N, C-alpha and C positions, 0 to 999 in steps of 0.2 A: 560410522558413516557421517560425512559432513552434512550440515543442514542444506536443504534446498532453499533457494532465494526467489522470492516473488517481488517484483517492483510494480507499483501502481503509478501510472504515468499518463499525463496529457498536458501539453503546453497551453491549452486553452483553459481559462478559469471557469468555474461553475460546472465542472464535469462530474462531480461527486466522488472524486479521487480520494480525498481524505476520509470521508464518511465510509467509503467502501474498504479502505485499508484497515480501518478500525473494526468494522463489522465482519469482514472476511477473516481477520485474525481470531475473533471470538468464535466464529463458526469452525475454524480449524481446531481450536481447543475442544469444542464440542465433539469433533470427530476423533479426539484422542491424540492430537498432535501437539507436542510441546512447541510453543510459538513465541518468538521474539518480534516485537513491533518496533520499528525504528522510524523516527521523524527526521527527514533530511531537508526539510523546507526551512530556509532562514526565517520565514515569517512565523514559524512555529504554530500553525493553526491546529495541528493534531495535538501538540504538547499542551496548548491551552484547552483543547477540547476534552482531554482526559484528566485535566486538573493538575498538571505537573509543570506549570510555568515557574521559572525562577529556581530551577535546580542548581546545586553547587557545581555539578559537572554536567556537560552535555556531550553530544556526539563530536562536536568540534574539538573538545579536549582529547578524546580518544583518537581522533584522526591525526592530531598533532603529536601523538606519542605517549600520552598519559596512559599508564597501564589500566585496563578495564578489569575490575574485580567483581566478584559475585555481588558484593554489597552495593556496588554502583548501579546494579540493574533494578529498576523499579518494578515491583510486582503490583499490577493493577487488580482491582476487585473481581474482574472478569477472567482471572487466572492466566492472563498474558503478561509477559515481562516487557519492559518498555525502556527505550533510550530516547531522551528528550533532545530537541533542537534548540538553538538560539540563533541570533543574527549572524554569527560567525561561520555557520555551517556551509554556506555556499562558496567559500573562498579558499584558495591556496592549498589544495591537496589533490592527490592523484587517484586514479583507479587502483593502483597498487596499495595505496594507504587504506582505502576502504576495504579492499580484499583482506589486508592484514588484520583489520579490526574484526571482520566477520569470521575469518579463519582461526582467530585466537580467542573466541568467546570463552568465558570462564565456566559456562554451563553447556550441556549438550542439548541442542534443539533439533527438532525435525524440520522446522520452517523458520525462516527469517523473512518478514514482510516489511517492505520499505515504502513509505510515503514520500514521493519525490517532489522537488520544486516544480512549479509551473514554468519557470524560465529555463532556457537552455544554458545551464551553467555546469560547473564541475560536478555538483551533486547529482544532477539528472544524468549526465553522461556516464558517470561512474556506476550509478545504480543499475542503469539499463545494460551497461557493458558486462556486469558480473551476474545479472539475474538469469536464473534457469527458465523463468517465465515472466514475461512482461504483460500485464493486464492494462488495457487502455479503455477506461470508461468514457462514454460520450452520449450526448443527445444529438439529434440530427440537425445541428446548426452548421453554418458554413465555417464558423470559428473552430468548432470541435473537429470538423473534417480536416481543416488545416493542421490542427494539433495532432491528429492521428498520423497524417503524412509526415510530420516532423519527427515524431517518435519512431515511426517505422524506418525513417531515413538515418537514424543513429546506428552505430555499430553495435550489434547484439550477438551474444554467444548462444542464447537460448530461444525458446519459442515466444511468439507473441499472439495474443488473442484479444479481441474487443469485447466489451460488455456494454450492451445497449441499455440506456436509461430512458424510460418513458416509451411513448408510442411512436409508430412510424410517422415520418413526415415526407415531404416531397423529395427528400434526399435519400430515401430508402434504397433505391436501385443503385445509387453510387456507393452507399455504404456496404452493399452486399458483396462488393469485390473483395472485401477483407474477411479474414477468418474470425469467427466469433466463438465465445463459449456457448455451451448448450442452453444456457438460461439467460434471460434478460431480467432487468430489475425495473419495476414500475415506480413512478413517483407516488409518495404517500404522505398522509398526515402523520403517521407514526414516526417517520424520519424527523419531522419538525419537533415532535414531542421529545424524541431522544436527544435532540440538539440542546434542549434545556437542561440536560443532565450531563454527567461525566461518563455515562455508559452508552453502549450501542443499542440499536433498535432490537437486537436479539435479546437483550435484557429487558428493555422497556416494553416491548410488545412481542414476546417470544413466540406466540401462537398466531401471529399475523401473516397475511399473504406475503408481505415484503420480507419478513424474516425467513419464510420458507424459500423465497426466491434467492436470497443471499446464500442460504445453505446449499441450494442447488448449484450456484456459481462456485462455491468453495469446493463442493464435491467434484465438479467438472475440472477444476484446477488440479485437484489431487489426482484425478485420472490421468491428466496430461503429464503429470510428474511421476506417474506410476507409483503413487503412494496410497491409493485407495484400498 
């Protein structure tokens, strides 16, 4: 069976997209799912975050046709495999080329989790187009609401669900029009502590409320994909 694909997406900055892509991938491994995490953002924030900046090969090389071998997959200490990004990732490839990379992975995975760019570029469009589930993290700001609308306006083959970050604001009623995962994620000091390391909050504060909320989000996603 081919891997299910989850894309984390929001065109507004500060949505928590990269943090959640990392943490949800770790939660999926805790649930027994073999998981590959891919950074598709040319800025490489996730690549830097997990301590893999400056790799010899990046996703850009594989999109350009370089064969992806098992030894090219980085194994992180949290038991997820990883493909790094660099500044070339956002340019000059197609949905078909991304599909080819994912369909010809040298290992068998249950899940592929993609951290997308915040700009509407080839990477974002391709990731959302091939995803079985697009997760859109947001806090209730006008910029994040605009980002939600932009993501939902892209052509998608799969499901879409929102993940609320933080408390309700004056925009709660407007946000209620969109479908959400069963769990939200609060803001927490543990997230800031984890950002000082190369590991996720599930490792830094595994028994915290925020870690439990992220696990609930992961399980909700697995239910939607009928993988629970």
